[in-house]
VEXVEXZA-130528 format. One record per atom (N, C-alpha, C): x, y, z; residue in one letter. Coordinates in pm, whole numbers. Each point is the difference from the previous one (the first is absolute). Layout:
N
ATOM X Y Z a
...
This chain:
208
ATOM 5974 9175 8429 m
ATOM -33 -24 142 m
ATOM -95 107 49 m
ATOM -109 -42 65 s
ATOM -100 95 47 s
ATOM 49 74 123 s
ATOM -34 128 7 n
ATOM 36 78 118 n
ATOM -120 19 92 n
ATOM -105 -81 -22 k
ATOM -117 9 86 k
ATOM 33 -57 137 k
ATOM -54 62 102 t
ATOM 24 -47 135 t
ATOM -131 -3 76 t
ATOM -8 -91 97 n
ATOM -116 -3 88 n
ATOM 3 119 93 n
ATOM -116 48 39 i
ATOM -8 99 108 i
ATOM -95 -54 104 i
ATOM 26 34 126 n
ATOM -93 -48 101 n
ATOM -116 97 14 n
ATOM -98 -40 79 r
ATOM -124 76 7 r
ATOM 21 141 54 r
ATOM 84 15 103 r
ATOM 24 133 56 r
ATOM 61 93 -104 r
ATOM 96 -53 -77 q
ATOM 62 82 -104 q
ATOM -101 42 -105 q
ATOM -90 -93 -35 f
ATOM -101 31 -101 f
ATOM -94 109 49 f
ATOM -45 -11 125 i
ATOM -93 99 54 i
ATOM 65 137 6 i
ATOM 128 4 41 k
ATOM 71 129 6 k
ATOM 14 63 -138 k
ATOM 1 -83 -103 a
ATOM 19 50 -136 a
ATOM -129 44 -66 a
ATOM -114 -18 68 t
ATOM -130 39 -55 t
ATOM -48 127 66 t
ATOM -98 64 -59 v
ATOM -54 125 52 v
ATOM -145 -19 35 v
ATOM -37 33 123 a
ATOM -140 -6 41 a
ATOM -71 124 -49 a
ATOM -112 -19 -70 t
ATOM -70 114 -60 t
ATOM -121 44 80 t
ATOM -25 -62 112 g
ATOM -112 44 83 g
ATOM -42 -110 94 g
ATOM 11 25 131 t
ATOM -37 -101 97 t
ATOM -81 64 111 t
ATOM -82 -81 67 a
ATOM -76 46 116 a
ATOM 22 -100 111 a
ATOM 53 44 113 s
ATOM 26 -88 112 s
ATOM -126 -14 84 s
ATOM -40 -122 25 v
ATOM -124 -25 72 v
ATOM 27 -94 116 v
ATOM -34 44 120 t
ATOM 15 -87 116 t
ATOM -134 -36 62 t
ATOM -106 75 -32 d
ATOM -134 -31 47 d
ATOM -67 -85 -108 d
ATOM -35 -124 34 f
ATOM -45 -93 -103 f
ATOM -152 -5 -13 f
ATOM -74 95 57 s
ATOM -144 5 -24 s
ATOM -25 48 -142 s
ATOM -110 -48 -59 s
ATOM -29 34 -139 s
ATOM -16 150 -19 s
ATOM -68 68 93 s
ATOM -22 144 -14 s
ATOM 131 78 10 s
ATOM 89 -41 91 a
ATOM 129 69 14 a
ATOM 85 -18 -125 a
ATOM -1 -120 -56 l
ATOM 75 -24 -122 l
ATOM -52 85 -114 l
ATOM -133 6 -14 s
ATOM -59 79 -108 s
ATOM 35 147 16 s
ATOM -2 50 124 q
ATOM 34 140 26 q
ATOM 144 29 -41 q
ATOM 93 -88 35 k
ATOM 139 18 -38 k
ATOM 15 3 -152 k
ATOM -70 -90 -67 l
ATOM 11 -9 -145 l
ATOM -55 124 -68 l
ATOM -115 50 48 h
ATOM -57 121 -59 h
ATOM 87 122 28 h
ATOM 65 3 117 h
ATOM 92 110 30 h
ATOM 116 0 -98 h
ATOM 54 -119 -28 a
ATOM 110 -11 -97 a
ATOM -46 46 -137 a
ATOM -125 -31 -36 e
ATOM -53 40 -131 e
ATOM -12 151 -10 e
ATOM -48 65 106 r
ATOM -19 146 -3 r
ATOM 134 72 -13 r
ATOM 106 -61 50 n
ATOM 130 66 0 n
ATOM 90 -45 -115 n
ATOM -58 -65 -98 s
ATOM 78 -41 -116 s
ATOM -44 81 -121 s
ATOM 80 -5 -104 n
ATOM -36 66 -123 n
ATOM -94 -90 -80 n
ATOM 0 16 -128 e
ATOM -90 -79 -84 e
ATOM 24 -149 22 e
ATOM -107 -71 35 i
ATOM 10 -143 26 i
ATOM -55 -77 -120 i
ATOM 84 -82 -60 k
ATOM -43 -79 -115 k
ATOM -52 -137 42 k
ATOM 52 -51 109 l
ATOM -37 -134 44 l
ATOM 26 -13 149 l
ATOM -95 -59 70 k
ATOM 17 -23 144 k
ATOM 8 -151 25 k
ATOM 96 -38 85 f
ATOM 10 -141 37 f
ATOM 49 -11 143 f
ATOM -23 -115 59 g
ATOM 39 -22 138 g
ATOM 114 -100 12 g
ATOM 77 13 108 v
ATOM 107 -94 32 v
ATOM -17 -44 144 v
ATOM 3 -130 23 i
ATOM -9 -54 135 i
ATOM 111 -104 16 i
ATOM 76 9 107 n
ATOM 108 -97 19 n
ATOM 33 -18 148 n
ATOM 76 -105 28 d
ATOM 44 -33 137 d
ATOM -116 -15 97 d
ATOM -107 -63 -46 v
ATOM -113 -28 89 v
ATOM 35 -113 97 v
ATOM 80 -96 -44 h
ATOM 39 -116 81 h
ATOM -123 -73 54 h
ATOM -94 -21 -88 h
ATOM -127 -64 35 h
ATOM 20 -148 30 h
ATOM -64 -48 104 t
ATOM -3 -144 28 t
ATOM -125 -33 78 t
ATOM -58 -114 -31 t
ATOM -112 -52 79 t
ATOM 46 -115 88 t
ATOM 129 -26 2 t
ATOM 58 -110 76 t
ATOM 42 48 138 t
ATOM -33 -76 103 k
ATOM 41 37 135 k
ATOM 152 3 6 k
ATOM 53 104 66 n
ATOM 145 15 5 n
ATOM 38 80 123 n
ATOM 129 9 24 n
ATOM 53 78 113 n
ATOM 75 122 -50 n
ATOM -49 58 -110 l
ATOM 68 113 -62 l
ATOM -33 129 73 l
ATOM 57 110 -47 e
ATOM -22 130 63 e
ATOM -148 40 -11 e
ATOM -48 88 90 p
ATOM -142 36 0 p
ATOM -50 60 -131 p
ATOM 88 69 -75 d
ATOM -45 63 -124 d
ATOM 5 -94 -119 d
ATOM 29 -128 23 i
ATOM -1 -99 -106 i
ATOM -108 -102 33 i
ATOM -93 -19 -90 g
ATOM -105 -96 28 g
ATOM -115 10 -95 g
ATOM -121 -22 52 e
ATOM -120 -8 -82 e
ATOM -44 141 -37 e
ATOM 26 40 -123 h
ATOM -25 137 -41 h
ATOM -106 10 -109 h
ATOM -96 -91 0 s
ATOM -104 3 -103 s
ATOM -72 134 -3 s
ATOM -31 56 117 e
ATOM -75 126 3 e
ATOM 84 115 -55 e
ATOM 130 -1 27 w
ATOM 88 103 -57 w
ATOM -3 -7 -153 w
ATOM 13 -122 -51 i
ATOM 4 -18 -145 i
ATOM -131 44 -63 i
ATOM -112 -40 59 k
ATOM -131 39 -53 k
ATOM -19 151 6 k
ATOM 42 63 110 a
ATOM -12 145 13 a
ATOM 83 71 -105 a
ATOM 120 -51 -25 s
ATOM 85 59 -104 s
ATOM -66 -13 -136 s
ATOM -56 -117 -28 a
ATOM -67 -22 -129 a
ATOM -117 96 -17 a
ATOM -80 15 104 e
ATOM -116 90 -7 e
ATOM 45 146 -16 e
ATOM 109 37 66 a
ATOM 51 137 -14 a
ATOM 45 27 -143 a
ATOM 64 -98 -61 m
ATOM 42 14 -139 m
ATOM -120 13 -92 m
ATOM -107 -74 31 n
ATOM -124 16 -77 n
ATOM -51 143 11 n
ATOM -4 51 124 g
ATOM -52 134 23 g
ATOM 82 108 -67 g
ATOM 130 -24 -14 a
ATOM 88 98 -62 a
ATOM 2 -11 -152 a
ATOM -68 -101 -53 g
ATOM -4 -15 -145 g
ATOM 126 -58 -60 g
ATOM 70 -85 76 a
ATOM 123 -60 -53 a
ATOM -32 -94 -115 a
ATOM 82 4 -104 s
ATOM -20 -88 -115 s
ATOM 50 -141 26 s
ATOM 102 -14 83 f
ATOM 53 -131 34 f
ATOM 78 11 130 f
ATOM 34 -115 58 v
ATOM 79 -5 123 v
ATOM 116 -97 -22 v
ATOM 118 40 47 v
ATOM 117 -87 -2 v
ATOM 25 -50 142 v
ATOM -2 -131 19 s
ATOM 39 -60 127 s
ATOM 150 -25 -8 s
ATOM 76 79 77 n
ATOM 141 21 -30 n
ATOM 97 -87 81 n
ATOM -44 -120 39 g
ATOM 92 -92 67 g
ATOM -15 -6 151 g
ATOM 37 -114 57 d
ATOM -15 -29 143 d
ATOM -145 18 44 d
ATOM -90 -49 -83 q
ATOM -142 9 33 q
ATOM -39 -104 104 q
ATOM 75 -107 11 i
ATOM -27 -102 101 i
ATOM 128 -25 80 i
ATOM -15 -60 117 h
ATOM 116 -19 89 h
ATOM 28 -148 21 h
ATOM -6 -76 -105 e
ATOM 24 -144 16 e
ATOM 137 -43 -49 e
ATOM 86 95 -33 g
ATOM 132 -39 -49 g
ATOM 89 -52 111 g
ATOM 29 83 96 y
ATOM 85 -41 110 y
ATOM -17 100 114 y
ATOM 43 -39 116 n
ATOM -4 85 118 n
ATOM 145 29 39 n
ATOM 51 118 -39 g
ATOM 140 29 23 g
ATOM 86 -91 -86 g
ATOM 97 -68 62 s
ATOM 88 -89 -76 s
ATOM -45 -146 8 s
ATOM -120 -24 52 i
ATOM -49 -137 18 i
ATOM -86 -38 -120 i
ATOM 33 -110 -71 p
ATOM -82 -40 -115 p
ATOM -146 -19 40 p
ATOM -89 24 -96 s
ATOM -142 -10 27 s
ATOM -37 -137 54 s
ATOM -82 -3 101 r
ATOM -48 -126 56 r
ATOM -140 -32 -50 r
ATOM -53 87 -84 y
ATOM -137 -18 -45 y
ATOM -8 -98 -116 y
ATOM -104 -77 -3 k
ATOM -20 -97 -106 k
ATOM -44 69 -128 k
ATOM 15 -73 -111 e
ATOM -38 55 -130 e
ATOM -147 40 -3 e
ATOM -87 -82 60 t
ATOM -143 31 -3 t
ATOM -30 132 70 t
ATOM 69 28 109 e
ATOM -20 125 73 e
ATOM 53 119 -80 e
ATOM 115 -19 -62 f
ATOM 59 106 -82 f
ATOM -93 37 -115 f
ATOM -51 -102 -69 v
ATOM -91 23 -113 v
ATOM -128 67 48 v
ATOM -52 -42 115 r
ATOM -122 62 52 r
ATOM 20 149 24 r
ATOM 115 38 50 n
ATOM 24 142 25 n
ATOM 16 81 -129 n
ATOM 63 -59 -102 l
ATOM 4 65 -131 l
ATOM -141 22 -53 l
ATOM -83 -103 10 e
ATOM -136 8 -53 e
ATOM -86 97 80 e
ATOM 19 4 133 t
ATOM -77 92 83 t
ATOM 32 144 -34 t
ATOM 128 30 -19 y
ATOM 36 136 -38 y
ATOM -65 37 -133 y
ATOM 5 -90 -96 k
ATOM -59 26 -132 k
ATOM -150 23 13 k
ATOM -69 -80 82 e
ATOM -144 17 18 e
ATOM -32 136 62 e
ATOM 79 43 98 n
ATOM -23 131 62 n
ATOM 19 113 -101 n
ATOM 97 -16 -90 m
ATOM 25 104 -100 m
ATOM -112 9 -103 m
ATOM -88 -99 -5 k
ATOM -113 6 -93 k
ATOM -100 108 39 k
ATOM 13 56 121 f
ATOM -85 114 36 f
ATOM 34 121 -86 f
ATOM 120 4 -55 f
ATOM 33 104 -97 f
ATOM -63 -36 -133 f
ATOM -64 96 -64 k
ATOM -81 -28 -119 k
ATOM 80 -4 -130 k
ATOM 126 41 4 g
ATOM 83 -3 -119 g
ATOM 99 -115 4 g
ATOM 92 -4 -94 p
ATOM 102 -106 -1 p
ATOM 105 19 108 p
ATOM 49 -112 52 s
ATOM 111 1 96 s
ATOM 119 -71 -62 s
ATOM 119 59 16 y
ATOM 123 -59 -51 y
ATOM 90 -34 117 y
ATOM 61 -118 -6 y
ATOM 76 -51 113 y
ATOM 150 -2 -28 y
ATOM 77 45 99 v
ATOM 146 1 -7 v
ATOM 52 -90 112 v
ATOM 102 -78 -29 l
ATOM 54 -93 99 l
ATOM 95 69 96 l
ATOM -15 -31 129 g
ATOM 93 44 102 g
ATOM 75 -120 57 g
ATOM 95 27 90 n
ATOM 78 -111 55 n
ATOM -86 -94 84 n
ATOM -105 52 64 h
ATOM -83 -86 84 h
ATOM -86 -95 -83 h
ATOM -33 39 -122 e
ATOM -67 -95 -89 e
ATOM 99 -104 -53 e
ATOM 115 48 -46 c
ATOM 94 -89 -70 c
ATOM 74 -95 92 c
ATOM 6 30 129 c
ATOM 63 -91 95 c
ATOM -105 -80 76 c
ATOM -118 -12 -59 g
ATOM -108 -75 62 g
ATOM 7 -148 -35 g
ATOM -117 -63 -6 a
ATOM -5 -146 -12 a
ATOM -14 -49 -143 a
ATOM -19 90 -98 i
ATOM -10 -42 -140 i
ATOM 87 91 -86 i
ATOM 30 -44 -121 d
ATOM 88 78 -87 d
ATOM -78 107 -75 d
ATOM 70 77 -83 k
ATOM -62 112 -71 k
ATOM -111 -46 -94 k
ATOM 20 -114 -65 d
ATOM -105 -51 -90 d
ATOM -129 -25 77 d
ATOM 14 -54 121 g
ATOM -118 -25 82 g
ATOM -69 128 42 g
ATOM 79 102 34 i
ATOM -58 129 39 i
ATOM -71 63 -119 i
ATOM 63 -5 -118 r
ATOM -61 58 -120 r
ATOM -132 -68 -34 r
ATOM -11 -130 29 s
ATOM -123 -72 -32 s
ATOM -117 49 86 s
ATOM 31 63 113 i
ATOM -104 55 88 i
ATOM -22 148 -27 i
ATOM 109 73 -18 w
ATOM -8 144 -18 w
ATOM 1 43 -147 w
ATOM -29 -93 -92 h
ATOM -21 21 -143 h
ATOM 54 132 -55 h
ATOM 111 -7 -67 y
ATOM 58 117 -67 y
ATOM -68 23 -135 y
ATOM 15 118 -59 p
ATOM -67 29 -128 p
ATOM 35 -103 -107 p
ATOM -102 -39 -78 e
ATOM 20 -104 -100 e
ATOM 80 48 -120 e
ATOM -1 131 -26 d
ATOM 72 51 -118 d
ATOM 144 39 31 d
ATOM 54 -60 106 n
ATOM 137 29 40 n
ATOM 98 -21 -116 n
ATOM 86 98 -24 q
ATOM 97 -6 -109 q
ATOM 142 -26 48 q
ATOM 16 -21 129 f
ATOM 135 -7 56 f
ATOM 40 -142 39 f
ATOM 126 -25 -6 i
ATOM 60 -121 55 i
ATOM 107 48 99 i
ATOM 0 -45 124 p
ATOM -86 -102 59 p
ATOM -144 47 19 p
ATOM -89 -96 27 e
ATOM -143 28 6 e
ATOM -37 98 110 e
ATOM 80 6 107 n
ATOM -37 86 111 n
ATOM 39 145 -22 n
ATOM 52 35 -118 y
ATOM 2 139 -46 y
ATOM -124 16 -88 y
ATOM -77 104 21 f
ATOM -115 18 -87 f
ATOM -30 147 -17 f
ATOM -87 31 -95 q
ATOM -38 139 -27 q
ATOM -151 8 -16 q
ATOM -53 119 24 f
ATOM -140 27 -34 f
ATOM -9 144 -47 f
ATOM -93 25 -90 d
ATOM -7 128 -70 d
ATOM -130 74 27 d
ATOM 9 133 -3 y
ATOM -117 88 -3 y
ATOM 17 90 -123 y
ATOM -47 -50 -117 p
ATOM 27 70 -127 p
ATOM -52 143 -5 p
ATOM -117 25 62 e
ATOM -56 135 -6 e
ATOM 95 102 61 e
ATOM 67 -39 109 q
ATOM 95 90 66 q
ATOM 142 -18 -55 q
ATOM 16 -90 -95 k
ATOM 131 -28 -60 k
ATOM 100 -42 108 k
ATOM -46 -90 88 l
ATOM 84 -46 110 l
ATOM 17 -151 -6 l
ATOM 121 -45 24 r
ATOM 29 -142 17 r
ATOM 70 -19 134 r
ATOM -49 -94 79 f
ATOM 60 -33 128 f
ATOM 74 -133 -14 f
ATOM 123 -4 43 i
ATOM 82 -121 -7 i
ATOM 33 -44 142 i
ATOM -33 -123 32 v
ATOM 20 -54 134 v
ATOM 115 -100 -5 v
ATOM 101 23 84 l
ATOM 116 -88 8 l
ATOM -10 -92 121 l
ATOM 94 -88 14 d
ATOM 6 -93 112 d
ATOM 141 1 56 d
ATOM 16 42 124 s
ATOM 133 8 60 s
ATOM 35 -124 81 s
ATOM -84 -103 -7 q
ATOM 24 -117 84 q
ATOM 81 -107 -73 q
ATOM 125 37 -29 y
ATOM 96 -91 -62 y
ATOM 128 -2 82 y
ATOM 74 -108 -14 e
ATOM 134 -9 57 e
ATOM 98 76 -91 e
ATOM 120 34 50 p
ATOM 98 71 -84 p
ATOM 34 -72 -130 p
ATOM -13 -135 -2 d
ATOM 32 -73 -123 d
ATOM -118 -7 -97 d
ATOM -110 68 34 g
ATOM -115 4 -90 g
ATOM -102 -110 21 g
ATOM 22 -89 96 t
ATOM -98 -105 28 t
ATOM -105 51 97 t
ATOM -117 -64 -2 d
ATOM -111 41 85 d
ATOM 34 -19 148 d
ATOM -59 87 84 k
ATOM -3 -29 142 k
ATOM -78 -130 20 k
ATOM 48 -84 90 k
ATOM -62 -130 21 k
ATOM -93 4 122 k
ATOM -107 -83 0 p
ATOM -85 -10 118 p
ATOM 81 -31 125 p
ATOM -45 56 112 f
ATOM 63 -19 130 f
ATOM 141 57 8 f
ATOM 31 100 -83 c
ATOM 130 65 13 c
ATOM 7 70 136 c
ATOM 118 16 53 e
ATOM 19 52 135 e
ATOM 46 144 -1 e
ATOM -43 73 104 g
ATOM 52 134 24 g
ATOM -50 103 -99 g
ATOM 30 126 30 y
ATOM -41 111 -85 y
ATOM 106 25 -106 y
ATOM 17 -97 -88 a
ATOM 105 7 -102 a
ATOM -35 105 -105 a
ATOM 104 57 -59 e
ATOM -19 95 -109 e
ATOM -66 -69 -118 e
ATOM -89 75 -67 g
ATOM -55 -47 -126 g
ATOM 67 74 -114 g
ATOM 12 -65 -115 y
ATOM 68 59 -115 y
ATOM -90 1 -122 y
ATOM 20 101 -85 i
ATOM -70 11 -127 i
ATOM 98 -38 -110 i
ATOM -19 -115 -64 p
ATOM 96 -41 -103 p
ATOM -10 86 -125 p
ATOM 105 6 -81 p
ATOM -2 82 -121 p
ATOM -96 -56 -105 p
């Protein structure tokens, strides 16, 4: 009998160690670049630089959401340009990049075409970054209007993926002897996928 157990996302994050972060609240490209260069000056030997962007909650759909949730194309482009200026090798889009999943505990009212358009718009904005972008699923993506297979068809995961399920993947930087492994916490406790139009801010789980 296996003694493997699921852990939820909060437990997983608490069990990991952050090796270097820079908090940025000014989203202009110059301010972002300045923060990144400051972090570089105050670090030891740097083998690889990469960027992380998450919780953008981007949407091009008219809504009655909070003022800080909405059309953030310029923020995304500024972040991408700042990563270019800092010499980042890649960027990880770390979940909740769009806000089409649900509004509080109310299932999404947006149609599939609108949801897909917002996924595609975010991806197009990230093309301002000159290196590869890797996408991680958040609850707002997984509780949207299409399932994980549909999201993957737009946000194309690495083709040399060695993991099952497909939404776990890895990418390597052999020169630095580094491998990055990306997991997916958007599962139910029984190991099944989060379903489109799921309600509320439910816990996500990482299956064994």
